[in-house]
PAMI-645287 format. One line per 2 residues: their letters; for each residue y negated, z, x of N, C-alpha, C, O. Coordinates in nm, 4 decimals. Layout:
<nodes>
A> Y:Z:X:Y:Z:X:Y:Z:X:Y:Z:X; ...
</nodes>
This chain:
<nodes>
XX> 0.1031:0.0023:0.1300:-0.0458:-0.0046:0.0128:-0.1654:-0.0275:0.1244:-0.2589:-0.0999:0.1585; -0.1024:0.0698:0.1490:-0.2013:0.0919:0.3014:-0.3106:-0.0214:0.3589:-0.4285:-0.0507:0.3391
XX> -0.1639:-0.0814:0.4685:-0.2126:-0.2095:0.4767:-0.1666:-0.2908:0.4441:-0.1181:-0.3689:0.5260; -0.1552:-0.3218:0.2633:-0.2287:-0.4222:0.1692:-0.3295:-0.4360:0.1237:-0.3802:-0.5295:0.0618
XX> -0.3864:-0.2793:0.1722:-0.5672:-0.2871:0.1653:-0.6352:-0.2794:0.2870:-0.7552:-0.3067:0.2896; -0.5844:-0.2509:0.3731:-0.6705:-0.3486:0.4963:-0.6373:-0.4730:0.5180:-0.7331:-0.5343:0.5651
XX> -0.5501:-0.5332:0.5054:-0.5789:-0.6707:0.5124:-0.6773:-0.7404:0.3491:-0.7356:-0.8437:0.3163; -0.6576:-0.6609:0.3140:-0.7798:-0.6988:0.1729:-0.9489:-0.6619:0.2342:-1.0504:-0.7279:0.2116
XX> -0.9418:-0.5905:0.2806:-1.0637:-0.5248:0.3590:-1.0732:-0.6305:0.4868:-1.1901:-0.6629:0.5077; -0.9689:-0.6971:0.5852:-1.0391:-0.7048:0.6722:-1.0471:-0.8919:0.6403:-1.1161:-0.9674:0.7088
XX> -0.9787:-0.9273:0.5477:-1.0152:-1.0964:0.4833:-1.1288:-1.1020:0.3805:-1.1813:-1.2049:0.3379; -1.1557:-0.9880:0.3504:-1.3566:-1.0332:0.2894:-1.3763:-1.0207:0.3867:-1.3948:-1.1323:0.4353
XX> -1.3931:-0.8902:0.5113:-1.5075:-0.9192:0.5617:-1.5485:-1.0112:0.6742:-1.6527:-1.0168:0.7396; -1.4020:-1.1036:0.6793:-1.3839:-1.2387:0.7147:-1.4667:-1.3510:0.6340:-1.5221:-1.4444:0.6920
XX> -1.4690:-1.3356:0.5166:-1.5212:-1.4077:0.4037:-1.7065:-1.3529:0.3848:-1.7901:-1.4133:0.3176; -1.7252:-1.2521:0.4485:-1.8634:-1.1967:0.4024:-1.9378:-1.2736:0.5340:-2.0508:-1.3223:0.5356
XX> -1.8147:-1.2680:0.6702:-1.9151:-1.2464:0.7261:-1.9503:-1.4628:0.7151:-2.0561:-1.5047:0.6682; -1.9099:-1.4978:0.7342:-1.8126:-1.6537:0.6484:-2.0274:-1.6854:0.6551:-2.1193:-1.7188:0.7299
XX> -1.9827:-1.6265:0.4636:-2.0704:-1.6297:0.4226:-2.2545:-1.5819:0.4074:-2.3372:-1.6089:0.3203; -2.2659:-1.4889:0.5553:-2.3455:-1.4723:0.6046:-2.4226:-1.6666:0.7210:-2.5230:-1.7361:0.7056
XX> -2.3386:-1.6713:0.7909:-2.3886:-1.7736:0.8509:-2.3737:-1.8831:0.8319:-2.3881:-1.9618:0.9254; -2.3400:-1.9272:0.7062:-2.3153:-2.0164:0.6143:-2.4776:-2.0394:0.5318:-2.5206:-2.1491:0.4959
XX> -2.5667:-1.8737:0.5105:-2.6893:-1.8677:0.4716:-2.7702:-1.8585:0.5379:-2.8828:-1.8476:0.4892; -2.7561:-1.8583:0.6534:-2.8341:-1.8087:0.7602:-2.8480:-1.9492:0.8493:-2.9396:-1.9370:0.9307
XX> -2.7966:-2.0507:0.8548:-2.7738:-2.2137:0.8529:-2.8884:-2.2993:0.7581:-2.9802:-2.3745:0.7910; -2.8380:-2.2506:0.6211:-2.9241:-2.3260:0.5043:-3.0934:-2.2833:0.5608:-3.1907:-2.3553:0.5836
XX> -3.0777:-2.1642:0.5679:-3.2316:-2.0610:0.5531:-3.2852:-2.2209:0.6641:-3.3524:-2.3226:0.6467; -3.2062:-2.1582:0.7750:-3.3430:-2.2440:0.9087:-3.3517:-2.3921:0.8799:-3.4095:-2.4762:0.9488
XX> -3.2738:-2.4140:0.7478:-3.3014:-2.5324:0.7800:-3.3670:-2.6401:0.6669:-3.3646:-2.7631:0.6615; -3.4457:-2.5036:0.5506:-3.5137:-2.5289:0.4208:-3.6498:-2.4951:0.4995:-3.6882:-2.4262:0.5939
XX> -3.6978:-2.5819:0.4071:-3.8565:-2.6319:0.3938:-3.9704:-2.5726:0.3082:-4.0905:-2.5460:0.3042; -3.8604:-2.5698:0.2468:-3.9604:-2.4235:0.1063:-3.9206:-2.3026:0.1071:-3.8185:-2.2346:0.0967
XX> -4.0429:-2.2943:0.1241:-4.0750:-2.1331:0.1262:-3.9744:-2.0465:0.0313:-3.8783:-1.9797:0.0693; -4.0267:-2.0672:-0.1171:-3.9518:-1.9760:-0.2106:-3.7537:-1.9212:-0.1551:-3.6886:-1.8195:-0.1313
XX> -3.7343:-2.0939:-0.1615:-3.5712:-2.1290:-0.1361:-3.4752:-2.1107:-0.0367:-3.3570:-2.1420:-0.0230; -3.6013:-2.0210:0.0622:-3.6348:-2.0430:0.1587:-3.5946:-1.8746:0.2166:-3.5441:-1.8476:0.3255
XX> -3.6311:-1.7848:0.1168:-3.6538:-1.6352:0.0638:-3.5772:-1.6022:-0.0343:-3.5733:-1.4901:-0.0850; -3.4812:-1.7426:-0.0820:-3.3361:-1.6706:-0.1831:-3.2411:-1.7062:-0.0868:-3.1227:-1.7043:-0.1201
XX> -3.2777:-1.7434:0.0452:-3.1525:-1.8034:0.1082:-3.1915:-1.6655:0.2324:-3.1147:-1.6476:0.3269; -3.2548:-1.6218:0.2231:-3.2655:-1.5113:0.3314:-3.2161:-1.4177:0.2533:-3.1054:-1.3725:0.2827
XX> -3.2858:-1.3676:0.1373:-3.1446:-1.2569:-0.0038:-3.0492:-1.2505:0.0503:-3.0176:-1.1791:0.1455; -2.9868:-1.3331:-0.0111:-2.8750:-1.3765:-0.0557:-2.7771:-1.3780:0.1526:-2.6626:-1.4174:0.1302
XX> -2.7835:-1.3662:0.2212:-2.8024:-1.3528:0.3834:-2.7755:-1.1763:0.3674:-2.6828:-1.0960:0.3564; -2.9202:-1.1808:0.3744:-2.8673:-1.0104:0.2957:-2.7914:-0.9401:0.2791:-2.7535:-0.8391:0.3384
XX> -2.7582:-0.9986:0.1806:-2.6959:-0.9206:0.0865:-2.5225:-0.9536:0.1491:-2.4341:-0.8689:0.1366; -2.5054:-1.0517:0.1969:-2.3750:-1.0420:0.2263:-2.3621:-1.0242:0.3368:-2.2479:-1.0534:0.3725
XX> -2.4202:-0.9912:0.4097:-2.4676:-0.9465:0.5918:-2.4336:-0.7485:0.4974:-2.3540:-0.6676:0.5451; -2.5160:-0.7221:0.3707:-2.4801:-0.5361:0.3947:-2.3402:-0.5700:0.3706:-2.2418:-0.5169:0.4221
XX> -2.3440:-0.6625:0.2883:-2.2046:-0.6093:0.2396:-2.0469:-0.6090:0.3073:-1.9357:-0.5593:0.2892; -2.1127:-0.6917:0.3888:-2.0063:-0.6703:0.5388:-2.0218:-0.6291:0.6883:-1.9658:-0.6577:0.7942
XX> -2.1558:-0.5232:0.6351:-2.1192:-0.4102:0.7739:-2.1327:-0.2078:0.6462:-2.1693:-0.0984:0.6892; -2.0814:-0.2465:0.4842:-2.0394:-0.1607:0.4178:-1.8986:-0.1395:0.4356:-1.8564:-0.0349:0.4848
XX> -1.7916:-0.2725:0.3827:-1.6327:-0.3307:0.4158:-1.6260:-0.2451:0.5774:-1.5723:-0.1357:0.5944; -1.6902:-0.3217:0.6772:-1.7039:-0.2796:0.8006:-1.6967:-0.1501:0.8356:-1.6233:-0.1171:0.9287
XX> -1.7780:-0.0500:0.7606:-1.7596:0.1003:0.7835:-1.6837:0.1515:0.7222:-1.6424:0.2643:0.7492; -1.6480:0.0879:0.6306:-1.4908:0.1678:0.4968:-1.4038:0.1975:0.6765:-1.3706:0.2951:0.7439
XX> -1.3986:0.0406:0.6892:-1.2673:0.0564:0.7732:-1.2805:0.1319:0.8996:-1.1719:0.1730:0.9404; -1.3912:0.1645:0.9796:-1.4215:0.2384:1.0557:-1.3369:0.4071:1.0327:-1.2587:0.4610:1.1110
XX> -1.4033:0.4756:0.8545:-1.4065:0.5352:0.8346:-1.2594:0.6106:0.7996:-1.2233:0.7257:0.8242; -1.2011:0.5187:0.7439:-1.0750:0.5781:0.6611:-0.9614:0.5621:0.6765:-0.8679:0.6237:0.6254
XX> -0.9601:0.4287:0.7901:-0.8040:0.3896:0.8371:-0.8511:0.3483:1.0331:-0.8376:0.2385:1.0869; -0.8950:0.4531:1.0861:-0.8385:0.4087:1.2028:-0.8336:0.5584:1.2403:-0.8611:0.6272:1.1420
XX> -0.8110:0.6209:1.3361:-0.7697:0.7796:1.4333:-0.9624:0.8857:1.4205:-1.0641:0.8566:1.4835; -0.9477:0.9813:1.3363:-1.0774:1.0167:1.3467:-1.1417:1.0933:1.5113:-1.1174:1.1822:1.5930
XX> -1.2135:1.0093:1.4880:-1.3208:1.0156:1.5952:-1.4330:1.0916:1.5411:-1.4656:1.0940:1.4225; -1.4996:1.1646:1.6545:-1.6643:1.1775:1.6554:-1.7567:1.0422:1.6749:-1.8509:1.0408:1.5956
XX> -1.7534:0.9784:1.7242:-1.8347:0.8734:1.7991:-1.7886:0.7737:1.5891:-1.8714:0.7345:1.5068; -1.6036:0.7685:1.5780:-1.5887:0.6689:1.4697:-1.6672:0.7018:1.3574:-1.6833:0.6152:1.2714
XX> -1.7334:0.8446:1.3404:-1.7446:0.8707:1.2177:-1.9223:0.8285:1.1760:-1.9789:0.8050:1.0692; -1.9721:0.8345:1.3306:-2.1091:0.7888:1.3611:-2.1128:0.6638:1.3254:-2.1693:0.6319:1.2208
XX> -2.0445:0.5586:1.4183:-2.0837:0.4428:1.3903:-2.1115:0.4348:1.2672:-2.2234:0.4155:1.2197; -1.9332:0.4605:1.1655:-1.9135:0.3781:1.0353:-2.0091:0.4509:1.0151:-2.1007:0.3690:1.0226
XX> -2.0749:0.5866:0.9859:-2.2063:0.5990:0.8654:-2.3616:0.5187:0.9345:-2.4671:0.4842:0.8812; -2.3107:0.5126:1.0743:-2.4521:0.4146:1.0890:-2.5051:0.2618:0.9708:-2.5958:0.2305:0.8937
XX> -2.3287:0.1877:1.0478:-2.3065:0.0807:0.9450:-2.3325:0.0481:0.8004:-2.3730:-0.0504:0.7386; -2.2777:0.2173:0.7596:-2.2883:0.2548:0.6612:-2.4336:0.2389:0.5403:-2.4579:0.1827:0.4335
XX> -2.4976:0.3227:0.6337:-2.6501:0.3309:0.6400:-2.7106:0.2082:0.5971:-2.7699:0.2055:0.4892; -2.6981:0.0577:0.7041:-2.7362:-0.0362:0.7998:-2.7454:-0.1305:0.6867:-2.8482:-0.1911:0.6565
XX> -2.5659:-0.1446:0.5904:-2.5671:-0.2227:0.4828:-2.5614:-0.2170:0.3777:-2.5161:-0.3083:0.3086; -2.6210:-0.0702:0.3174:-2.6647:0.0111:0.2397:-2.7826:-0.0476:0.2443:-2.8002:-0.1154:0.1431
XX> -2.8760:-0.0509:0.3224:-3.0631:-0.0972:0.3253:-3.0592:-0.2348:0.3109:-3.1357:-0.3033:0.2430; -2.9834:-0.2646:0.3659:-2.9532:-0.4412:0.3689:-2.9102:-0.5349:0.2605:-2.9340:-0.6553:0.2691
XX> -2.8207:-0.4599:0.1156:-2.7145:-0.4867:0.0229:-2.8805:-0.4078:-0.0611:-2.8815:-0.4417:-0.1794; -2.9973:-0.3253:-0.0278:-3.0548:-0.3295:-0.1360:-3.2134:-0.4171:-0.1537:-3.2761:-0.4384:-0.2575
XX> -3.2504:-0.4595:0.0013:-3.3043:-0.5057:0.0221:-3.2835:-0.6965:0.0201:-3.3720:-0.7747:-0.0143; -3.2162:-0.7149:0.0425:-3.1463:-0.7823:-0.0380:-3.1796:-0.8896:-0.1909:-3.2360:-0.9951:-0.2201
XX> -3.0594:-0.7185:-0.2902:-3.0899:-0.7710:-0.4083:-3.2653:-0.7080:-0.4581:-3.2853:-0.7177:-0.5792; -3.3283:-0.6763:-0.4140:-3.4448:-0.6542:-0.4223:-3.5294:-0.7971:-0.4219:-3.5792:-0.8369:-0.5272
XX> -3.5492:-0.9031:-0.2478:-3.5678:-0.9696:-0.2245:-3.5050:-1.0878:-0.3375:-3.5816:-1.1634:-0.3973; -3.3743:-1.0910:-0.3543:-3.3403:-1.2034:-0.4438:-3.4155:-1.2159:-0.6338:-3.4434:-1.2944:-0.7244
XX> -3.4150:-1.1261:-0.6083:-3.5288:-1.0523:-0.7369:-3.6329:-1.1168:-0.7748:-3.6603:-1.1854:-0.8733; -3.7079:-1.0722:-0.6455:-3.8015:-1.1342:-0.6147:-3.9003:-1.2838:-0.6382:-3.9987:-1.3189:-0.7034
XX> -3.8027:-1.3417:-0.5394:-3.7806:-1.5498:-0.4883:-3.7758:-1.6135:-0.6530:-3.8305:-1.7079:-0.7101; -3.6644:-1.4897:-0.6980:-3.5660:-1.5544:-0.7872:-3.7375:-1.5655:-0.9157:-3.7650:-1.6669:-0.9799
XX> -3.8099:-1.4517:-0.9180:-3.8517:-1.4233:-1.0047:-4.0293:-1.5317:-0.9948:-4.0988:-1.5510:-1.0946; -4.0608:-1.5784:-0.8698:-4.1606:-1.6791:-0.8193:-4.0991:-1.7988:-0.8590:-4.1690:-1.8650:-0.9357
XX> -3.9662:-1.8576:-0.8244:-3.9246:-1.9627:-0.8400:-3.9395:-2.0264:-0.9673:-3.9828:-2.1412:-0.9776; -3.8891:-1.9233:-1.1092:-3.9269:-1.9674:-1.2654:-4.0880:-1.9679:-1.3090:-4.1450:-2.0206:-1.4045
X> -4.1256:-1.9054:-1.2238:-4.3340:-1.9219:-1.2651:-4.3824:-2.1077:-1.2785:-4.4989:-2.1396:-1.3021
</nodes>
């Protein structure tokens, strides 16, 4: 059961990493500022999810050390901040796009 969850977690980390790179590349090629903002927000959302998933794997599936807890906690906080700012920016740029 735990091994299956670790595989799912690993696959989710790889998928969110791929989506982060995808949105980063599209962001750099876009010239419209509103579209760039939407793509940057999506990149932040994917990066935040990736960091949260990575911190979950660090905190729960490996041997428990102080360094691992500190790194996992830092990744969790940065991931939550990226997720929050990405969702907030995505909502703001989507509203501007419709106006």
